[in-house]
C-alpha positions as CSV (number, residue, x, y, z in Angstrom):
1,M,-3.4,-2.6,12.7
2,G,-3.9,0.5,10.4
3,C,-6.7,1.5,8.0
4,G,-4.6,3.6,5.3
5,R,-4.6,2.4,1.9
6,V,-2.4,-0.3,2.5
7,G,-4.6,-1.8,5.5
8,A,-7.9,-0.9,4.0
9,R,-6.8,-3.0,0.9
10,T,-5.4,-5.9,2.5
11,A,-8.4,-6.2,5.0
12,A,-10.8,-6.0,1.9
13,E,-8.9,-8.6,0.3
14,L,-8.9,-10.8,3.0
15,D,-12.1,-10.4,4.1
16,S,-13.2,-11.2,0.4
17,R,-11.5,-14.5,0.7
18,G,-13.7,-15.4,3.6
19,D,-11.1,-14.7,6.5
20,H,-12.4,-13.2,9.8
21,V,-10.9,-9.7,9.8
22,T,-10.5,-7.1,12.8
23,V,-9.0,-3.6,11.7
24,V,-7.7,-1.4,14.3
25,D,-7.0,2.4,13.8
26,I,-6.7,5.5,15.8
27,D,-8.9,7.6,13.2
28,Q,-12.6,6.5,12.8
29,R,-12.6,8.3,9.3
30,A,-10.0,5.8,8.1
31,F,-12.7,3.1,8.1
32,N,-14.3,4.8,5.2
33,R,-11.7,3.4,3.1
34,L,-13.1,0.0,3.5
35,P,-15.8,-1.2,0.9
36,A,-19.4,-0.9,1.8
37,T,-19.2,-4.8,1.5
38,F,-16.7,-5.3,4.4
39,G,-18.0,-7.9,6.8
40,G,-15.3,-7.5,9.4
41,V,-15.0,-5.9,12.7
42,T,-13.6,-2.2,13.0
43,V,-12.0,-1.0,16.5
44,R,-11.2,2.5,17.1
45,G,-7.9,2.7,19.0
46,S,-4.3,2.6,18.9
47,G,-2.6,-1.0,18.2
48,T,0.2,-0.2,20.4
49,D,-2.1,-0.1,23.4
50,E,-2.5,-3.7,25.0
51,D,-6.2,-2.8,26.1
52,V,-7.2,-1.9,22.6
53,L,-5.5,-5.1,21.3
54,R,-7.1,-7.2,23.7
55,G,-10.4,-5.8,23.2
56,A,-10.0,-6.4,19.6
57,G,-9.5,-10.2,20.4
58,A,-5.7,-10.5,19.8
59,E,-5.3,-13.5,22.2
60,M,-7.6,-15.2,19.8
61,A,-5.7,-14.0,16.7
62,D,-3.7,-16.3,14.2
63,L,-2.1,-13.3,12.4
64,L,-1.2,-9.8,13.2
65,M,-0.5,-7.1,10.3
66,A,0.9,-4.2,11.7
67,L,0.4,-1.9,8.7
68,T,0.5,1.9,10.0
69,E,2.5,4.7,8.5
70,G,5.0,4.4,11.2
71,D,8.0,2.0,11.6
72,N,7.9,2.6,15.4
73,R,4.3,2.1,15.9
74,N,4.6,-1.1,13.6
75,S,7.2,-2.5,15.5
76,L,5.7,-1.9,18.7
77,G,2.3,-3.2,17.9
78,A,3.9,-6.3,16.2
79,Q,6.1,-7.1,19.3
80,L,3.0,-6.7,21.6
81,G,1.1,-9.3,19.3
82,K,4.1,-11.7,19.3
83,H,5.4,-11.5,22.6
84,I,2.2,-10.4,24.9
85,F,-0.4,-12.1,23.1
86,G,1.5,-15.0,21.5
87,I,0.1,-14.3,18.1
88,P,1.8,-17.0,16.1
89,R,2.4,-14.8,12.8
90,V,3.1,-11.1,12.8
91,I,4.1,-9.2,9.8
92,A,5.4,-5.7,10.4
93,K,5.4,-3.1,7.3
94,I,8.8,-1.3,7.8
95,N,9.9,1.4,5.5
96,D,13.8,1.4,6.6
97,P,15.5,-1.7,5.6
98,L,17.9,-1.5,8.4
99,R,15.1,-1.5,11.0
100,A,13.2,-4.4,8.8
101,E,16.3,-6.6,9.5
102,A,16.8,-5.9,12.9
103,Y,12.9,-6.8,13.7
104,R,13.3,-9.9,11.8
105,T,15.9,-10.8,14.5
106,L,13.1,-10.3,17.1
107,G,10.9,-13.0,15.6
108,L,8.8,-10.7,13.4
109,E,8.0,-11.1,9.8
110,T,8.8,-8.0,8.1
111,M,7.7,-6.3,4.7
112,C,9.9,-3.5,3.7
113,R,8.2,-1.6,0.6
114,T,11.6,0.3,0.2
115,V,12.8,-3.0,-0.8
116,V,10.0,-4.4,-2.5
117,L,9.5,-1.3,-4.7
118,A,13.6,-1.0,-5.7
119,D,13.4,-4.7,-6.5
120,A,10.4,-4.2,-8.9
121,L,11.7,-1.1,-10.5
122,V,15.2,-2.8,-11.0
123,M,13.0,-5.9,-12.6
124,A,10.7,-3.8,-14.7
125,A,13.8,-1.9,-16.2
126,A,15.7,-4.9,-17.0
127,E,12.6,-7.3,-18.0
128,G,9.8,-5.1,-18.5
129,A,6.4,-4.5,-16.2
130,E,5.2,-7.8,-17.2
131,A,8.1,-9.7,-15.3
132,T,7.1,-8.0,-11.8
133,N,4.2,-10.1,-11.2
134,G,1.6,-7.0,-11.0
135,A,4.1,-4.8,-9.0
136,V,4.6,-2.3,-11.9
137,M,1.7,-2.0,-14.0
138,P,2.1,-2.0,-18.0
139,P,0.2,0.7,-19.8
140,T,-3.3,0.0,-20.7
141,A,-3.0,2.0,-24.2
142,E,-0.3,2.9,-26.5
143,P,1.0,6.4,-26.8
144,L,-0.2,8.9,-29.5
145,R,2.0,8.5,-32.3
146,G,2.2,10.9,-35.3
147,S,0.4,14.2,-35.8
148,P,-1.8,15.5,-33.0
149,P,-5.4,15.2,-33.6
150,E,-6.9,17.5,-35.9
151,G,-8.8,20.5,-34.4
152,S,-6.5,20.5,-31.5
153,R,-4.3,23.3,-30.2
154,A,-1.5,20.9,-30.6
155,H,-2.2,20.5,-34.1
156,A,-2.8,24.1,-34.8
157,D,0.6,25.0,-33.2
158,V,2.1,22.3,-35.9
159,E,0.4,23.5,-38.7
160,A,1.6,26.9,-37.7
161,A,5.1,26.0,-37.2
162,L,5.2,24.3,-40.3
163,A,3.8,27.5,-42.1
164,G,6.5,29.6,-40.4
165,E,3.9,31.2,-38.3
166,P,4.6,32.2,-34.5
167,Q,2.9,29.7,-32.1
168,S,0.3,30.4,-29.6
169,P,1.7,32.0,-26.1
170,E,0.2,29.0,-24.2
171,S,2.4,26.4,-26.0
């Protein structure tokens, strides 16, 4: 449920692993986020609509992931999947940590990106990006050190400053 950045990436990864994936989204253009190699099914409609979920094959699903931008839509779609269609595993992306905990008491697996992001940032601050298992990406290049490259405006400004001349107005 949901073909935004998170939903599209998740669907593409599962599809590339060989899983059968059906993506439901209200916006037809959202499916453009899926790669050209996506072999799954796309269904235009609301994941909070029983008829849409039924048409998408919810009764046969082993897993439903509610990955829209809205906590309310995700919790409603997830509860429909769990309690109406009997889907064995349901994961809801919830931004509010208090709601995420409340939905867990309803039998839903939750993923609270607020908590995940905060935990990753604290770990990166304490142990470095490499300790976050890919949640925080280390830089791919070292920052420039020393003098600015010769011929650049920054180099000219440094030379002018060293010579006691005024700097260019853009600096």
